[in-house]
C-alpha positions, 0 to 999 in steps of 0.5 A, spaced: 796 862 526 792 860 520 796 859 514 796 865 509 790 865 504 792 863 497 788 868 492 787 863 487 783 859 491 779 864 494 771 863 492 768 868 487 761 868 491 761 874 496 757 870 501 762 864 501 768 869 501 765 872 508 763 865 511 771 863 510 773 870 513 769 869 519 771 862 520 778 864 520 777 870 525 774 865 529 780 860 529 784 866 530 780 868 536 780 861 539 788 861 538 788 867 542 784 865 548 788 859 548 794 863 548 792 867 554 789 861 558 796 858 557 799 864 560 795 864 566 796 857 567 804 858 567 803 864 572 799 859 576 804 854 576 810 858 577 806 861 584 805 854 586 812 852 585 814 858 589 809 856 595 812 849 595 819 851 595 817 856 601 814 850 605 820 846 604 824 851 607 820 852 613 820 845 614 827 845 613 829 851 618 823 850 622 821 856 627 828 859 626 825 862 619 819 866 622 820 871 615 818 865 611 811 865 615 809 871 612 811 869 605 807 863 605 801 867 607 802 872 601 803 866 596 797 863 599 793 869 597 796 870 590 795 863 588 787 863 591 786 870 586 790 866 580 785 860 581 779 864 582 781 868 576 782 862 571 775 859 574 772 866 572 775 867 565 775 859 563 769 857 558 763 854 561 763 847 561 757 845 556 752 840 559 752 836 552 758 835 547 757 840 541 756 838 534 762 837 530 764 842 525 766 841 518 773 845 520 776 842 526 780 847 530 787 848 529 789 847 536 785 845 542 787 848 549 790 843 554 785 842 560 787 845 566 789 839 571 784 839 577 786 836 584 783 829 584 776 829 587 776 825 594 770 821 596 766 824 601 766 821 608 761 816 610 760 819 617 757 825 614 749 825 615 746 824 608 739 827 606 736 823 600 732 827 595 728 822 591 726 825 584 720 821 581 721 818 574 715 818 569 709 813 570 709 811 563 715 811 557 715 819 555 717 816 548 711 811 546 707 811 553 709 804 555 709 801 562 716 802 565 720 797 569 726 798 574 733 798 571 737 801 576 739 808 579 744 814 578 746 817 585 749 824 585 752 826 592 753 834 593 757 837 599 753 842 602 753 846 608 748 847 614 750 853 619 754 849 624 755 843 620 756 839 613 751 835 610 751 831 604 745 831 600 744 825 596 740 826 589 737 819 587 734 818 580 731 812 579 732 809 572 726 805 568 726 802 562 720 801 557 717 794 556 715 796 549 720 800 546 726 799 551 727 806 552 730 809 558 726 814 563 729 818 568 728 824 572 733 830 570 739 831 573 739 836 579 741 843 577 747 845 581 750 852 581 757 849 578 756 844 573 758 838 575 761 841 582 761 838 588 759 844 592 751 846 594 749 853 594 749 853 602 756 851 602 758 856 596 754 861 600 758 860 607 764 860 603 763 867 600 760 870 607 766 867 610 771 870 605 768 877 604 764 878 610 768 875 616 774 876 612 777 869 612 782 867 607 781 861 603 787 857 606 784 859 613 777 856 611 781 850 608 784 849 615 777 850 619 774 845 614 779 840 615 778 840 623 771 837 621 774 832 617 773 835 610 779 835 606 778 841 601 784 843 597 785 851 597 785 851 589 778 847 589 775 853 594 778 858 589 775 855 583 768 855 586 769 862 588 771 864 581 765 860 578 760 863 583 763 870 581 761 869 574 755 866 575 753 873 579 755 878 574 748 879 571 745 880 579 751 885 580 749 889 574 742 889 576 744 892 583 748 897 579 742 899 575 738 900 581 743 904 585 744 909 579 737 910 578 736 914 584 735 921 586 741 921 590 747 917 591 752 917 597 760 916 594 766 914 598 772 910 597 778 907 601 785 904 600 786 897 599 793 894 599 794 889 593 799 884 592 804 886 586 808 880 585 812 883 580 815 888 584 815 884 591 811 888 595 804 891 595 801 897 591 795 901 593 788 900 590 782 903 591 775 900 593 769 905 591 762 905 594 756 908 592 750 908 596 742 909 595 738 910 601 732 914 601 730 912 608 732 919 611 727 923 606 721 918 607 723 914 600 720 907 599 725 905 594 730 899 597 737 901 600 743 898 596 750 899 595 755 898 589 762 897 590 767 898 585 775 896 585 780 900 581 788 900 581 788 907 583 785 913 585 784 917 578 778 921 576 776 917 570 774 911 575 768 915 579 766 918 572 766 911 569 762 908 575 757 914 575 757 915 567 749 914 567 748 918 574 744 925 573 742 926 580 745 929 587 752 926 589 753 926 596 761 926 597 767 929 600 771 934 597 775 929 592 777 933 586 776 927 581 768 928 582 769 935 579 768 932 572 761 929 574 759 936 576 760 939 570 756 934 566 750 935 570 751 931 577 749 936 583 754 936 588 752 936 596 758 936 600 759 933 607 758 937 614 762 931 617 768 932 613 768 939 615 766 938 622 772 933 623 777 938 621 775 943 626 775 937 631 782 935 629 784 942 631 780 942 638 783 935 640 790 938 638 790 945 641 783 946 645 782 952 641 776 956 643 775 958 636 774 951 634 770 949 640 765 955 638 765 952 631 763 945 633 758 948 637 755 951 632 755 945 627 752 941 633 746 945 633 745 944 626 745 936 627 740 937 632 735 940 628 737 934 623 735 929 628 728 932 628 727 931 621 730 924 619 725 920 616 720 925 614 718 927 607 723 931 603 718 937 603 717 937 611 725 936 612 725 942 607 720 947 611 723 945 617 730 947 615 728 953 612 725 955 618 730 953 623 737 951 620 737 957 615 738 963 620 744 958 623 747 957 617 747 965 615 750 966 622 755 961 621 758 963 615 758 971 618 762 968 623 767 964 619 768 970 615 770 974 620 774 969 624 779 968 618 782 974 618 784 974 625 788 968 625 794 965 622 793 963 615 798 957 615 794 955 621 790 948 621 784 952 623 784 957 617 785 951 613 778 948 616 775 955 615 777 955 608 775 948 606 768 950 609 767 957 605 770 954 599 764 949 598 759 953 601 754 952 596 754 945 596 754 945 604 748 949 604 744 945 598 740 941 604 736 948 604 734 948 597 733 940 597 729 936 602 732 930 599 739 932 601 743 929 608 747 933 612 753 929 611 756 923 607 755 918 613 751 913 609 757 911 605 762 911 611 758 906 614 758 902 608 766 902 608 766 900 615 766 892 613 772 893 609 776 897 614 775 892 619 777 886 614 784 889 612 786 888 619 784 880 618 786 879 610 791 884 610 791 885 602 788 883 596 791 878 592 791 881 585 786 887 581 782 881 579 781 879 586 779 886 588 774 886 583 771 880 585 771 882 592 767 888 590 762 884 587 761 880 593 761 886 598 755 889 593 751 883 594 752 882 602 752 889 604 746 890 600 742 884 603 745 887 610 742 894 609 735 891 607 735 887 614 736 880 611 741 875 613 747 875 607 748 867 608 741 865 607 740 870 601 746 868 597 744 860 599 737 862 596 740 866 590 745 860 588 740 855 589 736 858 583 740 863 579 743 858 574 736 856 571 733 863 572 732 867 566 736 873 565 731 878 563 728 876 570 734 877 574 731 883 578 727 877 582 733 875 585 734 882 589 734 881 596 727 885 597 724 881 592 725 874 595 720 874 601 723 867 604 730 870 606 731 870 613 731 876 617 738 878 621 738 877 628 742 883 629 739 889 626 743 895 628 747 896 621 740 895 617 737 901 621 
């Protein structure tokens, strides 16, 4: 901590006193950040020691200790998330050394020890990019003579193979003033990093789209003769997440300015190292898709992570939203409806309750409810993609009488059955939300169900079968950010890996005020997906 101030030595000038206090505040902030980084490094070191011990035990006891295999995989995931978090929160490395200040910092944070960089295999194919030097000395205009060259090798990934891109920058000296001229160093997504944009894009898509944890990817790369430590991959993921933050904010703005948003959430098992087991986090999705009512805005999906399912999370996520929220009957959304958001309920949820009764009991009443709801879906199929006005006119002419008959039937059926039955519960669920259930008769933009959000949750549900759990809360937040970009690209019919490759090749030097140019629908050169089924 800074030494206590001596009142006798304080300056009398107000400006000088203010400058002194600001300087001391900066010192305190730097010391606090250094302490936080030191604590994170200590946690990381402890987890590394645990992993080393688990590996030694497995080598000692061999196949007879199968329980250690699960512990090893769990520790690999914990370490990956910790290393990503350190990379994401660490200060960016400056390209030029900062000018010295009059008051040196009281403590300097200890640099994080990184794995030694290994030379790239000579057998890898290499693409040479020549960066032309100036024709004349930029200082005095004199003629230049060769002085050597600097070579920067970047490990990149072309689908199906690794390649090394060699950036060669001839260095020339001036005959007149002995000045040195050279093309600027290539801009890379990670400053002084080994990974090119193609490799980073492949890493992210493999982890968040193909659901391959980092330690498994490291094993796959090793089969190609590329020795990349899992901690190195985690560092790349963390730094890439930090680089993508402005683009995620832009996706959020696009989604929250929609007239109608679909919302849903699902569970995410998250490691809780202090308790020695997993806890249950939540992954929320908010989908903008205007295509069902003929809207021209590009579709997009925003994912958000939270450590629990408390109502304050969707309220914070949707703080700026004032349109129609199409969602299930989760009570946590009630606060949104009280402040101006319009509720649109989901007939798929209501239908599912009747279907569960039918599947269990073959109830004729449940069968009739399903047939009545199916008739409503049949009408919706005829107006999908039509303008909102045309959808509304068709619904008022054809669907409104069916809705009226369905409500009368539900009200007459409820007193005839046991109030404790599952069928009675399904009827009460539907009637209690009738106003929200029938909003589609008053607004042509509303869909009959929330299936758009449920489709967007499908990749997460499939992923849980592979990666089993997230490594930490911060890992859940990084996953939500990556899913937002990957699934938004897929919704617009683009190959997510090609999209991320082009974004990462440009985003480091791209002006923040023009980051919307990097949204999928604003990049015409991105390759279309071969499989368009999920984009329809």
